[in-house]
C-alpha positions in Angstrom: -93.0 62.4 6.1 -89.8 63.7 7.6 -89.2 60.6 9.7 -89.9 58.3 6.7 -87.4 60.3 4.7 -84.7 59.9 7.4 -85.5 56.2 7.6 -85.0 55.7 3.9 -81.8 57.7 3.8 -80.5 55.6 6.8 -81.3 52.3 5.1 -79.6 53.5 1.9 -76.5 54.4 4.0 -76.4 51.1 5.8 -76.6 49.2 2.5 -73.8 51.3 1.1 -71.6 50.7 4.1 -72.4 46.9 4.1 -71.3 46.6 0.5 -68.2 48.5 1.1 -67.3 46.5 4.2 -67.9 43.2 2.4 -65.5 44.1 -0.4 -62.8 45.0 2.1 -63.3 41.6 3.9 -62.9 39.7 0.7 -59.7 41.4 -0.2 -58.2 40.9 3.3 -59.4 37.3 3.9 -58.5 35.9 0.4 -54.8 36.9 -0.3 -54.6 34.3 -3.1 -56.8 36.4 -5.1 -54.4 39.3 -4.9 -51.5 37.0 -5.7 -53.3 35.5 -8.7 -54.1 38.9 -10.0 -50.5 40.0 -9.5 -49.1 36.9 -11.2 -51.5 37.3 -14.1 -50.3 40.9 -14.3 -46.7 39.7 -14.4 -47.5 37.0 -16.9 -49.0 39.5 -19.2 -46.0 41.8 -18.8 -43.6 38.9 -19.7 -45.7 38.0 -22.7 -45.4 41.6 -23.8 -41.6 41.5 -23.4 -41.3 38.2 -25.4 -43.5 39.7 -28.1 -41.3 42.8 -28.2 -38.1 40.6 -28.1 -37.0 41.7 -24.7 -37.2 38.3 -23.0 -33.9 37.0 -21.6 -32.5 33.7 -23.0 -30.3 31.3 -21.0 -26.7 31.3 -22.2 -25.7 28.3 -24.4 -24.0 25.3 -22.8 -20.3 25.0 -23.2 -19.3 22.0 -25.3 -15.7 21.9 -23.9 -16.5 19.2 -21.4 -18.4 17.0 -23.9 -16.3 14.3 -25.4 -16.5 14.0 -29.2 -14.8 11.7 -31.7 -12.5 13.4 -34.2 -13.8 13.9 -37.7 -12.9 11.2 -40.2 -10.3 12.5 -42.7 -11.6 12.6 -46.2 -8.5 11.0 -47.7 -8.3 8.1 -45.2 -8.3 4.6 -46.6 -10.2 2.0 -44.5 -9.1 -1.6 -44.0 -9.7 -3.8 -47.0 -11.4 -7.2 -46.7 -9.5 -10.3 -47.7 -10.7 -12.9 -50.1 -11.4 -15.6 -47.5 -13.9 -18.4 -46.8 -15.4 -16.3 -43.9 -18.8 -15.0 -44.5 -19.1 -11.2 -44.0 -21.0 -10.2 -40.9 -21.9 -6.7 -39.8 -20.9 -5.5 -36.3 -23.8 -5.3 -33.8 -21.9 -2.7 -31.7 -23.2 0.8 -32.7 -20.6 2.6 -30.7 -18.2 2.8 -33.5 -20.5 2.3 -36.4 -19.1 5.2 -38.6 -15.6 4.6 -37.3 -15.7 0.8 -37.9 -12.8 0.5 -40.4 -10.5 2.8 -38.4 -11.4 1.2 -35.1 -10.7 -2.2 -36.6 -7.4 -1.1 -37.9 -6.4 0.2 -34.5 -7.5 -3.1 -32.8 -5.5 -5.2 -35.3 -2.4 -3.1 -34.8 -2.7 -3.6 -31.0 -3.2 -7.3 -31.5 0.0 -7.6 -33.6 1.9 -5.7 -31.0 0.8 -8.2 -28.4 1.9 -11.1 -30.6 5.4 -9.5 -31.0 5.7 -9.0 -27.2 4.7 -12.6 -26.4 7.7 -14.0 -28.4 6.1 -17.4 -28.9 8.8 -20.0 -29.6 8.8 -21.4 -33.1 5.9 -19.2 -34.3 6.3 -16.5 -36.8 3.6 -14.2 -38.1 3.3 -11.5 -40.7 0.1 -9.5 -41.7 -0.8 -9.4 -45.3 0.1 -6.5 -47.5 -3.4 -6.4 -49.1 -5.5 -6.7 -46.0 -4.9 -6.4 -42.3 -7.6 -9.1 -41.8 -5.4 -11.8 -43.2 -2.1 -12.9 -41.5 0.5 -15.3 -42.8 2.3 -17.6 -40.4 4.5 -20.6 -39.9 5.1 -23.0 -37.0 8.3 -24.9 -36.4 7.9 -28.1 -34.2 11.2 -28.9 -32.5 10.3 -32.1 -30.5 7.6 -34.6 -30.0 5.6 -36.6 -32.5 5.7 -33.8 -35.1 9.4 -33.0 -34.7 11.1 -31.2 -37.6 7.6 -30.2 -38.9 7.4 -26.8 -40.6 3.7 -25.9 -41.1 2.7 -22.8 -43.0 -0.8 -21.4 -42.3 -3.0 -18.4 -42.8 -5.2 -16.6 -40.2 -8.5 -15.1 -41.3 -9.9 -12.4 -39.0 -13.6 -11.5 -39.1 -14.4 -8.0 -40.4 -16.3 -7.2 -37.3 -13.4 -8.0 -35.0 -13.3 -8.1 -32.0 -17.1 -8.3 -31.7 -17.6 -11.4 -33.9 -16.4 -14.9 -34.0 -12.9 -16.1 -33.3 -10.3 -16.0 -36.1 -9.9 -19.0 -38.3 -6.5 -20.8 -38.8 -6.1 -22.8 -42.0 -2.9 -24.7 -42.9 -1.6 -24.4 -46.4 -1.3 -28.3 -46.6 -3.6 -30.3 -44.3 -1.6 -31.9 -41.4 -2.5 -35.4 -40.2 -3.9 -34.4 -36.8 -7.1 -35.2 -35.0 -8.0 -31.5 -34.7 -7.2 -30.5 -38.4 -9.7 -31.0 -41.1 -8.1 -33.4 -43.6 -9.9 -31.7 -46.6 -9.7 -28.0 -45.8 -6.7 -28.0 -43.4 -8.6 -25.8 -40.9 -7.7 -26.1 -37.3 -10.5 -26.5 -34.7 -10.0 -23.2 -33.0 -13.5 -23.0 -31.6 -12.7 -25.9 -29.3 -10.6 -23.5 -27.2 -12.6 -20.4 -28.0 -16.3 -21.3 -28.0 -17.2 -17.7 -27.6 -14.8 -14.9 -28.5 -14.8 -12.4 -25.7 -13.8 -8.9 -26.5 -10.8 -7.5 -24.5 -10.2 -11.0 -23.0 -9.3 -13.2 -26.0 -6.4 -12.3 -28.3 -4.9 -13.6 -31.5 -1.6 -14.5 -29.7 -3.7 -17.0 -27.7 -4.9 -18.6 -31.0 -1.3 -18.9 -32.1 -0.2 -20.5 -28.8 -3.1 -22.9 -29.0 -2.1 -23.9 -32.6 1.4 -24.6 -31.3 0.2 -26.6 -28.3 -2.0 -29.0 -30.2 1.2 -30.6 -31.8 2.6 -31.3 -28.3 -0.6 -32.3 -26.5 -2.8 -34.5 -28.7 -6.6 -34.2 -28.0 -8.9 -36.8 -29.6 -12.3 -35.7 -28.3 -14.7 -34.7 -31.0 -12.1 -34.8 -33.7 -12.2 -33.2 -37.2 -10.1 -36.1 -38.4 -11.6 -39.3 -36.9 -9.0 -41.5 -38.6 -6.2 -39.7 -36.8 -8.0 -39.9 -33.5 -8.7 -43.6 -33.7 -5.1 -44.4 -34.7 -3.7 -42.3 -31.9 -5.9 -44.2 -29.4 -5.7 -47.7 -30.9 -2.5 -47.9 -32.9 0.1 -45.4 -32.0 2.8 -46.9 -34.2 0.6 -46.5 -37.3 -0.3 -43.0 -36.2 3.4 -42.1 -35.9 4.0 -43.4 -39.4 1.2 -41.2 -40.8 2.5 -38.2 -38.9 6.0 -38.7 -40.4 4.6 -38.9 -43.9 2.6 -35.7 -43.2 5.7 -33.9 -42.0 7.7 -35.0 -45.0 4.9 -33.9 -47.4 4.7 -30.4 -45.8 8.5 -30.0 -45.8 8.7 -31.1 -49.5 6.5 -28.1 -50.4 8.4 -25.7 -48.2 10.1 -23.9 -51.1 6.9 -23.6 -53.2 5.9 -20.1 -54.1 2.9 -18.8 -52.0 -0.5 -19.4 -53.6 -1.5 -15.8 -52.9 0.0 -12.9 -54.8 1.1 -11.0 -51.7 4.6 -9.5 -51.1 4.3 -10.2 -47.4 3.4 -13.9 -47.8 6.0 -16.1 -46.1 8.2 -18.0 -48.5 11.4 -20.1 -48.1 14.3 -20.5 -50.4 17.2 -23.0 -50.3 20.4 -22.0 -48.5 22.6 -19.7 -50.6 25.8 -18.4 -48.9 25.9 -15.4 -51.1 22.5 -14.3 -49.9 22.0 -15.8 -46.4 25.5 -15.9 -44.9 25.6 -12.1 -44.2 22.1 -12.2 -42.5 23.2 -15.3 -40.5 26.3 -13.5 -39.2 24.3 -10.5 -38.2 21.9 -12.6 -36.2 24.7 -14.5 -34.5 26.6 -11.3 -33.7 23.5 -9.8 -32.1 23.1 -13.0 -30.1 26.7 -12.9 -28.9 26.6 -9.2 -28.1 25.3 -9.4 -24.6 28.0 -12.0 -23.7 30.7 -9.8 -25.1 29.4 -6.9 -23.1 29.5 -8.9 -19.9 33.1 -9.9 -20.6 34.2 -6.4 -21.3 32.6 -4.9 -18.2 35.2 -3.7 -15.6 34.4 -5.1 -12.2 35.6 -2.9 -9.4 36.1 -3.9 -5.8 38.2 -6.3 -3.8 38.9 -9.9 -4.8 38.9 -12.3 -1.9 40.3 -15.2 -3.9 44.1 -15.6 -3.8 45.8 -15.8 -7.2 46.5 -19.5 -8.1 44.0 -20.7 -5.5 40.4 -22.0 -5.8 39.6 -21.2 -2.2 37.2 -18.3 -1.8 37.9 -15.6 0.8 41.6 -16.6 0.8 44.4 -14.0 1.4 47.8 -13.7 3.0 47.6 -13.4 6.7 50.3 -10.8 6.9 48.5 -8.5 4.5 48.0 -5.2 6.1 44.4 -4.2 6.5 43.6 -0.8 5.4 
C-alpha cells in the first residue's frame, strides 16, 4: 500500500512538471505570441487614450507653399460681349472657369500691347468702348493694285479667346477681292489660321495677313469667284473693278460710323482750324531726332583740312602733340 501510494504521488508530480515544462516551451519557442499579446495590449491602451481625448493629432499642413488665385473683387466688372455675328461658345478650359472674364480681359490687353509694338505700316486699330471683344480698324494701301484704298473694318473676337476660333475681320464696305465675301464683306481669315493655336497665334498676325492680301493676290478657293476668275483671265477688267471698289470705299470715308461707339474710327474733311495744330505737332516730333543730332557737340580731332574734301588731310608742318 505504501509503494502504491508513492507511485501515485510520483505520477502526479511528473504530470505536473510536464504541464509546467510544456507551457514554458511554448512561451520561449513562439515569440510572436508574446508580441501579438503586447501589441494587443498597446492597441487597447491607444484606444483608451483616443476615447479619453489624449491621442496626439498631426500638425496641420502649412498652406504658404500652395499657390492660390486671388479672390474675385465683388465690385469688378467683367468684359461685356459685343453684338456680333459670332455665335457664343463656352470655353472648354476649366483652369480659369470662374476667372474667365478677367482672364479674357488680361489676354486682350496683352494682345493690344503686341499690336502696338509691331507698328504695322498703314494699319490702325482701336478697341471698342463698349466691349473689348470688338476692335475697329482701318487699312491704308499705298501701292499695288489697290493703291490709295482706305478700307475700314471691324474685328470680332470670340468670347472664349484664346481657346476658341480665330477672330473674324469684316470690312464696313465689301472690297472687290477674291478673299472677301461680296455680300458680307468678311475676309477669309481661316485660310491662314485653320486652327487658332493658343500662345502661338496673335491678333497682330491677323492684321498683317489682312494687309498682305491686298499686295499678294490669292485665287485658290475664293470667296468671290468673279474676282478670282477676272484676275486669272482678264487682269484689265479686274483692275477696273478694283478701281471702282476703291472709289466706292473712299466716297464713304467721311460717313458716320454705323455703331454708336465713341471709339469707332471716323474721318472728317481737312479743316486747318482743327487739324493744322495736330499736324504741326506730329511733324515736330518727327523732326525732333534730326534736330538733336544737329545740335549734338562732337568732340575729338578733325582730320579734314578746312576748304578741302580730302579726308585725313592736314598741314605737314603742324606740330604733333
